C-alpha positions in Angstrom: -55.1 -8.5 -72.7 -52.6 -8.3 -69.8 -51.4 -5.1 -68.2 -47.9 -4.8 -66.7 -47.8 -4.8 -62.9 -47.1 -1.4 -61.4 -43.4 -1.0 -60.3 -42.8 -1.4 -56.6 -40.9 1.4 -54.8 -37.2 0.5 -54.4 -36.6 -0.9 -50.9 -34.1 0.9 -48.7 -32.2 -0.5 -45.7 -33.7 0.4 -42.4 -31.3 2.4 -40.2 -31.6 1.6 -36.5 -31.7 4.7 -34.4 -29.5 5.2 -31.4 -31.4 4.0 -28.3 -31.5 5.9 -25.0 -32.9 2.7 -23.5 -29.3 1.2 -23.7 -27.1 4.3 -23.5 -28.5 5.7 -20.3 -27.9 2.5 -18.3 -24.5 2.2 -19.8 -23.6 5.8 -18.6 -25.1 5.1 -15.2 -22.9 2.0 -14.9 -19.8 3.9 -16.2 -20.2 6.9 -13.8 -18.7 5.3 -10.6 -16.0 3.8 -12.7 -15.1 7.2 -14.1 -15.1 8.7 -10.6 -12.7 6.0 -9.2 -10.6 6.3 -12.3 -10.1 10.0 -11.7 -9.0 9.5 -8.1 -6.7 6.6 -9.2 -5.1 8.6 -12.0 -4.2 11.7 -9.9 -1.5 11.0 -7.2 -2.8 13.2 -4.4 -3.3 12.9 -0.6 -6.9 12.0 -0.9 -9.2 12.1 2.1 -10.0 8.9 4.0 -13.1 7.8 2.0 -11.3 8.1 -1.3 -8.3 6.2 0.1 -10.5 3.3 1.2 -12.5 3.4 -2.1 -9.3 3.1 -4.1 -8.5 -0.2 -2.5 -11.3 -1.8 -4.6 -10.0 -0.3 -8.0 -9.4 -3.8 -9.5 -13.0 -4.7 -9.3 -14.0 -1.6 -11.4 -13.2 -3.8 -14.4 -16.5 -5.5 -13.9 -18.9 -2.5 -14.1 -16.7 -1.1 -16.9 -17.2 -4.2 -18.9 -21.0 -4.2 -18.3 -21.1 -0.5 -19.3 -19.5 -1.3 -22.7 -21.8 -4.3 -23.3 -24.8 -2.0 -22.6 -23.4 0.7 -24.8 -23.0 -1.4 -27.9 -26.7 -1.9 -28.7 -27.4 1.7 -27.9 -25.3 2.6 -31.0 -24.2 6.0 -29.7 -20.6 6.4 -30.8 -19.5 8.7 -28.0 -20.9 6.4 -25.4 -19.2 3.4 -26.9 -15.9 5.2 -27.1 -16.2 6.4 -23.5 -17.0 3.0 -22.0 -14.3 1.4 -24.2 -11.7 3.8 -22.9 -12.8 3.2 -19.2 -12.5 -0.5 -19.7 -9.1 -0.2 -21.3 -7.9 1.9 -18.4 -9.0 -0.7 -15.9 -7.2 -3.5 -17.7 -4.1 -1.4 -17.9 -4.2 -0.9 -14.1 -4.9 -4.5 -13.5 -1.8 -5.5 -15.5 0.5 -2.5 -15.3 3.3 -2.1 -17.9 6.0 -1.6 -15.2 5.2 -3.1 -11.8 8.9 -3.1 -11.2 11.5 -5.0 -13.3 13.7 -7.7 -11.8 17.2 -7.1 -13.1 19.0 -9.9 -14.9 22.2 -10.7 -13.1 25.4 -11.1 -15.1 26.3 -14.6 -16.0 28.2 -16.4 -13.3 26.8 -14.3 -10.5 26.6 -16.5 -7.4 23.1 -16.6 -5.9 21.2 -18.2 -3.0 17.5 -19.0 -3.0 15.0 -18.9 -0.1 11.3 -19.8 0.1 9.5 -17.1 2.0 6.0 -16.9 3.7 4.3 -14.1 5.5 1.1 -13.8 7.5 -0.9 -11.4 9.6 -2.2 -13.7 12.2 -5.1 -11.5 13.4 -4.2 -11.1 17.1 -2.6 -14.5 17.1 -5.8 -16.3 16.2 -4.4 -18.0 13.1 -4.4 -21.8 13.3 -0.9 -22.9 14.3 -1.3 -26.4 12.9 -2.1 -25.0 9.4 0.8 -22.6 9.5 3.2 -25.4 10.4 1.7 -27.7 7.7 2.2 -25.1 5.0 5.8 -24.5 6.1 6.5 -28.2 6.0 4.6 -28.9 2.7 6.0 -26.0 0.8 9.5 -26.1 2.1 9.3 -22.6 3.7 12.7 -21.4 5.0 11.8 -17.9 6.2 8.5 -17.0 7.9 7.4 -13.5 9.1 4.3 -13.0 11.3 2.5 -9.9 12.2 0.1 -9.5 15.1 2.1 -12.2 16.8 1.2 -13.3 20.4 2.7 -15.4 23.0 -0.3 -17.8 22.8 0.4 -18.4 19.1 4.1 -18.8 19.7 3.4 -21.5 22.2 1.0 -23.2 19.8 3.5 -23.1 17.0 6.1 -24.7 19.2 3.7 -27.4 20.2 2.9 -28.0 16.5 6.6 -28.5 15.7 7.7 -25.2 14.3 11.0 -25.2 16.2 12.0 -28.4 14.3 11.4 -26.8 10.9 12.6 -23.3 11.5 14.8 -23.3 14.6 16.1 -19.7 14.5 13.6 -17.3 16.0 13.4 -13.5 16.7 10.1 -12.8 18.4 8.4 -9.9 20.1 4.9 -11.2 21.0 2.2 -8.8 22.1 -1.5 -9.0 22.5 -2.4 -5.6 21.1 -1.6 -6.4 17.4 1.9 -4.8 17.6 3.8 -8.1 18.0 5.9 -9.7 15.3 8.2 -12.7 14.7 10.7 -14.0 12.3 11.3 -17.8 12.0 14.2 -19.0 9.8 16.2 -22.1 8.9 19.1 -19.7 8.3 21.1 -17.6 10.8 19.3 -14.4 11.7 20.4 -11.2 13.6 18.3 -8.3 14.9 19.4 -5.1 13.2 16.9 -2.5 14.4 13.4 -1.2 14.4 11.7 1.3 12.2 11.2 4.4 14.3 7.9 6.0 15.4 5.5 3.3 14.2 2.6 2.1 16.3 3.1 -1.5 15.2 6.6 -3.1 15.4 8.5 -3.2 12.2 11.7 -5.1 12.9 14.7 -5.2 10.6 16.5 -8.5 10.6 19.7 -9.6 8.8 19.3 -13.1 7.2 22.3 -15.0 5.9 20.8 -17.2 3.2 23.0 -20.1 2.2 22.7 -22.1 -0.9 24.2 -25.5 0.0 24.5 -26.7 -3.6 26.5 -23.7 -4.8 28.1 -23.0 -1.4 27.2 -19.3 -1.7 25.8 -17.0 1.0 23.6 -14.0 0.4 22.9 -11.3 3.0 19.2 -10.3 3.1 17.9 -7.2 4.9 14.4 -8.3 6.0 11.8 -5.8 7.2 8.7 -7.2 8.8 6.1 -4.7 7.7 2.9 -3.9 9.5 1.5 -0.4 8.7 -1.3 1.1 10.5 -4.6 0.8 8.6 -5.9 4.0 7.0 -8.9 4.6 9.2 -10.3 7.8 10.9 -7.6 10.3 12.0 -4.9 7.6 11.7 -4.6 8.1 8.0 -1.6 10.5 8.6 0.2 7.8 10.5 -0.5 5.3 7.7 1.2 7.5 5.3 4.1 8.0 7.8 4.5 4.3 8.2 4.7 3.7 4.4 7.3 6.5 4.2 9.4 4.8 6.9 9.4 1.6 4.9 10.4 3.5 1.8 13.3 5.1 3.7 14.5 1.6 4.8 14.3 0.4 1.2 16.5 3.2 0.0 19.4 1.9 2.1 22.1 -0.2 0.3 21.8 -3.9 0.1 19.4 -6.7 -0.8 16.0 -5.9 0.7 12.9 -7.9 1.4 10.1 -5.8 2.8 7.2 -8.1 3.5 4.0 -8.1 5.5 0.8 -6.2 5.9 1.0 -2.8 4.2 -2.7 -2.0 4.6 -2.3 -0.5 1.1 -2.9 -1.8 -2.4 -1.0 -1.1 -5.6 -3.7 1.4 -6.5 -2.7 3.7 -3.7 -0.3 6.4 -4.9 1.4 6.1 -1.5 2.3 2.5 -2.1 3.5 3.2 -5.7 5.7 6.0 -4.3 7.2 3.5 -1.9 8.1 1.3 -4.9 9.9 4.2 -6.5 12.2 4.6 -3.4 14.7 1.8 -4.1 18.4 2.1 -4.3 20.5 3.0 -7.3 21.4 6.1 -9.3 18.8 5.5 -12.1 15.1 5.4 -11.6 14.5 2.3 -13.7 17.3 0.4 -11.9 16.1 1.5 -8.5 12.3 0.8 -8.7 11.3 -1.8 -6.1 9.4 -4.9 -7.2 6.0 -5.9 -5.8 6.3 -9.6 -6.3 2.5 -10.2 -6.3 1.8 -7.6 -8.9 4.7 -8.6 -11.1 3.4 -12.2 -10.9 -0.1 -11.2 -12.1 -1.6 -11.6 -8.6 -3.9 -8.6 -8.6 -7.0 -10.8 -8.4 -5.5 -13.0 -5.6 -6.9 -11.1 -2.6 -5.2 -11.4 0.8 -8.0 -9.7 2.8 -10.7 -10.1 4.1 -10.7 -13.9 4.5 -13.6 -13.9 7.0 -16.5 -11.8 8.1 -19.1 -10.1 5.8 -18.7 -11.0 2.1 -16.7 -8.1 0.6 -14.7 -7.9 -2.7 -11.2 -9.1 -1.7 -8.2 -6.8 -2.0 -4.4 -7.3 -1.9 -2.9 -5.5 1.1 -0.2 -8.0 2.0 2.9 -7.6 -0.1 6.3 -9.0 -0.8 8.5 -6.1 -2.0 12.1 -6.6 -3.1 15.0 -4.7 -4.5 15.3 -5.3 -8.3 18.4 -7.5 -8.1 16.3 -10.2 -6.3 14.3 -12.4 -8.7 11.1 -14.3 -7.7 9.0 -17.3 -8.7 6.1 -19.4 -7.5 4.1 -16.6 -5.9 0.9 -17.9 -4.2 -1.7 -17.0 -1.7 -3.0 -19.4 1.0 -6.0 -19.1 3.3 -5.3 -19.8 7.0 -8.2 -20.6 9.4 -8.6 -18.1 12.2 -7.1 -15.1 10.4 -8.8 -12.5 8.3 -5.6 -12.3 6.2 -4.2 -14.9 3.7 -0.6 -16.0 3.8 1.6 -15.0 0.8 4.5 -17.1 -0.4 7.2 -17.0 -3.0 10.7 -18.2 -3.8 13.4 -15.5 -4.0 16.8 -15.7 -5.6 19.3 -13.3 -4.0 22.7 -12.3 -5.4 25.5 -13.5 -3.1 28.4 -11.4 -1.8 
């Protein structure tokens, strides 16, 4: 005689408990991201250490992503939500919704285009042959140099720069304050931004489009702001303010060079808000590199100890100027990279 087997207890799904072994490392990774994010979100005159830390904001996307990956197996909802929000914030700052809009010109508006390059030469130590080669290969028509020296000027002449860009306005100096503008177009010295330790010359460039027989006047400012170090941080802010005031003047402006500031500094973003025009949207200046998605194309440091690269060299234009072909090029001898783009300027 057989007996029925005893009924087995009904099996229930095993619920995994939230694990501190994953959540704690996730929070530790997220903590510095949260601190930098707070400083980035609040536009204040932060002290020196914060200003320097904000330069590396784009790289916060990496620990933010690691924090989220660690949070997921920890299964604590509030940790997952927190790390997700921090990562989303970093992505938003990497690709801002409004880095400055280039205005569409009415149909039939005459324009003239110019290929522009800018470089901080690090006390004139940048390799002259490489500079001339880039100018030749990329068809550069307008070149601005910061920290320009007489030795570099002589080397550029020997390398053939005067045959490519024959029009020159130069103020060489050995103490990092020198600057130069080389152009294939006619240029005229207009003035100098006042009370800045490094020269910031303003030059009028008459850009001619041979095919369309149109000429556009361009107000070029060769920017070289003091770096935000020690007690000079006040002068750094003053230099950026001077550039902003220049940009608020009427006309087509190109303000290009070494700002010693990144898009993540509120001082630089305030400068972008200082363009011409009666409406804020129409007046916001355009940072060509940011508008082109170049936030991970560092321009400094190109030599020395390995550090996460940052973008402190900028090409800033008034919104009626459109741009294309933004690129970054390493130059032997300089701790900065050269930046390059083609600009289309309304004529008249």
